[in-house]
C-alpha positions in Angstrom: 0.0 0.0 0.0 1.4 3.4 -1.0 1.4 5.7 2.0 2.8 8.8 0.2 0.8 12.0 0.1 -1.5 12.3 -2.9 -1.0 15.4 -5.0 -4.0 16.5 -7.1 -3.7 17.4 -10.7 -4.7 21.0 -9.7 -1.8 21.1 -7.2 0.6 19.8 -9.9 -0.7 22.5 -12.3 -0.1 25.2 -9.7 3.5 24.0 -9.1 4.3 24.0 -12.8 2.8 27.4 -13.2 4.9 28.7 -10.4 8.1 27.2 -11.9 7.2 28.8 -15.2 6.6 32.2 -13.5 10.0 31.9 -11.7 11.8 31.4 -15.0 10.2 34.6 -16.4 11.3 36.6 -13.3 15.1 36.9 -14.1 17.4 37.6 -11.2 19.7 40.6 -11.8 23.0 41.7 -10.4 25.0 45.0 -10.4 28.6 44.8 -11.5 31.0 46.5 -9.1 34.7 47.2 -9.1 36.8 44.9 -6.9 40.2 45.7 -5.6 42.7 42.9 -6.3 46.4 42.7 -7.3 46.7 44.5 -10.6 43.1 45.8 -10.3 43.0 49.4 -9.0 39.6 50.7 -8.2 38.1 54.2 -8.7 39.7 56.6 -11.1 42.2 54.9 -13.4 45.4 56.9 -13.7 45.8 56.2 -17.5 46.0 58.1 -20.8 45.1 56.5 -24.1 47.4 57.5 -26.9 46.8 57.0 -30.6 50.5 55.9 -30.8 53.1 54.6 -28.3 54.9 57.7 -26.9 58.7 57.6 -27.1 59.1 58.6 -23.5 56.2 57.2 -21.4 58.0 58.2 -18.2 57.4 61.8 -19.1 53.6 61.4 -19.3 51.9 63.6 -16.7 48.5 62.1 -15.9 45.6 64.6 -15.7 47.5 67.3 -17.6 46.9 66.0 -21.1 43.7 66.7 -23.0 43.0 63.3 -24.6 42.6 63.2 -28.3 39.5 61.0 -27.9 37.6 63.3 -25.5 35.5 64.8 -28.3 33.3 61.9 -29.3 32.0 63.7 -32.3 35.5 63.2 -33.9 35.7 59.5 -32.9 33.8 57.3 -35.3 36.1 54.4 -34.6 39.3 53.7 -32.8 42.6 53.8 -34.8 45.1 51.0 -34.9 48.3 51.2 -32.8 46.9 52.7 -29.6 48.8 52.6 -26.4 47.5 53.0 -22.8 50.0 54.6 -20.5 49.3 53.8 -16.8 50.9 54.7 -13.5 50.5 51.1 -12.2 53.3 48.6 -12.6 50.8 45.7 -13.1 47.4 45.6 -14.9 45.2 42.5 -14.5 41.6 43.8 -14.4 38.8 42.5 -16.6 37.2 45.9 -17.3 37.6 49.6 -16.3 36.2 52.7 -17.8 37.3 56.1 -18.9 34.9 59.0 -19.5 33.8 57.8 -22.9 34.9 54.2 -23.3 36.1 51.0 -21.6 39.4 49.1 -21.3 38.5 45.4 -21.5 40.6 42.2 -21.2 40.0 40.0 -24.2 38.3 37.0 -22.5 35.8 39.4 -20.9 35.1 41.1 -24.2 34.4 37.7 -25.7 31.9 37.0 -22.9 30.1 40.2 -23.5 29.9 39.4 -27.2 28.6 35.9 -26.5 25.8 37.3 -24.4 24.8 39.8 -27.1 26.2 43.0 -25.6 26.0 45.6 -28.5 29.5 47.0 -29.0 30.1 49.9 -31.4 33.8 49.4 -31.8 36.9 47.9 -30.2 40.6 47.9 -31.0 43.6 46.2 -29.5 45.8 48.4 -27.3 49.3 48.1 -25.9 49.6 48.7 -22.1 52.8 50.3 -20.7 53.6 52.0 -17.4 55.4 55.3 -16.8 58.3 53.3 -15.6 59.0 51.2 -18.7 58.2 51.3 -22.4 57.6 47.6 -22.8 54.2 46.1 -22.2 53.4 45.3 -18.6 50.9 42.5 -19.2 50.8 39.4 -21.3 47.0 39.6 -21.5 45.4 41.2 -24.5 43.5 44.4 -23.8 41.1 46.4 -26.0 39.7 49.9 -26.0 36.0 49.5 -26.5 32.9 51.6 -26.8 29.4 50.2 -26.2 26.8 50.9 -28.8 23.9 53.3 -27.9 21.4 50.4 -27.7 23.5 48.7 -25.0 21.8 51.2 -22.7 18.1 50.6 -22.1 15.8 53.5 -21.7 15.1 53.8 -18.0 11.4 53.6 -18.6 11.9 50.1 -20.2 14.4 48.8 -17.6 13.4 50.1 -14.2 10.3 48.9 -12.3 9.7 52.3 -10.7 6.9 51.0 -8.5 9.3 48.6 -6.7 12.4 50.8 -6.9 13.5 53.7 -4.7 15.0 56.5 -6.6 15.7 60.2 -6.5 17.0 62.8 -8.9 20.4 64.4 -8.5 21.1 68.1 -9.1 21.5 67.5 -12.8 18.2 65.5 -13.0 19.9 62.2 -13.4 18.5 59.2 -11.6 20.1 58.3 -8.3 19.4 54.8 -7.0 18.6 53.7 -3.4 16.9 50.5 -4.5 16.8 49.1 -8.0 14.3 46.6 -9.4 14.4 45.6 -13.0 11.2 45.0 -14.9 10.1 41.4 -15.3 9.9 41.7 -19.1 13.6 42.7 -19.6 15.1 39.8 -21.5 18.6 41.0 -21.8 21.5 39.3 -20.0 23.8 42.3 -19.9 23.0 46.0 -20.3 23.4 49.6 -19.0 20.6 52.0 -18.1 20.2 55.5 -19.6 20.2 58.7 -17.5 21.7 57.2 -14.3 23.9 59.3 -12.0 27.5 58.6 -12.7 28.1 56.9 -9.4 25.3 54.4 -10.2 26.1 54.0 -13.9 27.2 50.4 -13.9 26.6 47.2 -15.9 23.5 45.2 -15.0 23.6 41.5 -15.7 21.5 38.3 -15.4 22.3 35.4 -13.1 23.2 33.4 -16.3 25.9 36.0 -17.1 27.2 36.0 -13.6 27.5 32.2 -13.5 29.5 32.3 -16.8 31.7 35.1 -15.6 32.5 33.4 -12.3 33.3 30.2 -14.1 36.0 32.1 -16.1 37.4 33.6 -12.9 37.6 37.2 -14.0 39.5 39.7 -11.8 38.7 43.1 -10.6 34.9 42.8 -10.7 32.2 41.4 -8.5 28.5 40.9 -8.9 26.0 42.0 -6.3 22.4 40.8 -6.1 20.1 43.9 -6.7 18.0 42.8 -3.7 20.9 43.5 -1.4 22.9 46.1 -3.4 23.9 49.2 -1.5 24.2 52.3 -3.7 26.5 55.3 -2.8 25.0 58.6 -2.1 25.0 60.8 -5.2 25.7 63.9 -3.1 28.7 62.4 -1.1 32.3 62.0 -2.1 32.8 59.3 0.5 32.8 55.7 -0.7 32.1 52.8 1.6 33.5 49.4 0.9 30.1 47.7 0.9 28.7 50.0 -1.8 28.5 49.5 -5.5 31.5 51.1 -7.3 30.2 51.7 -10.8 32.0 50.1 -13.8 30.8 52.4 -16.6 
């Protein structure tokens, strides 16, 4: 005699419906910078040249107006670019400058595999002020995301379940972020976010793939527990999201 608990067809139907509903409600994470060896956080002391300077030791960071700063004159990156950094070791997966990103090759390939729209990318050499030869064996690229990488905030943010405010320039500052259930993208940005909150949002599927590869200098924080820095403060706390974009 079978003593197990009988489950009605109606009960089974409810369980299947709940499982189907859970699949539709994707879990999202915020990408944050992580400090590790070769992975500085915050402002990256680096200048991208359209050639390799003869004397990188003479480069003064912050005093050179970059040739790429005016995006109207940058339709695509040139060949032969060189990134001059203050650090003696570079090992991060991704860091950003004002208009673009510096991405390690394997991370770039992961972004492409998950359908991230990228406008352009070109191979760069990476040298330090201290030496002219390259300081990393890994291949790095200067990259620019395409405009459609960034979802309109009205299409991405579930405003009813999020807690937001506007900064002094009318950009969106986040206190709690909930992504709409119908967003089917695995990796994306969101338009009109405050610069301190302008980071990459990714699905659990993307996070699993990234962690399997063991990328350095980044971490992924569940949006349900993410702590966002104050848009009006210059103080950063270690448990807060440090934006990647």
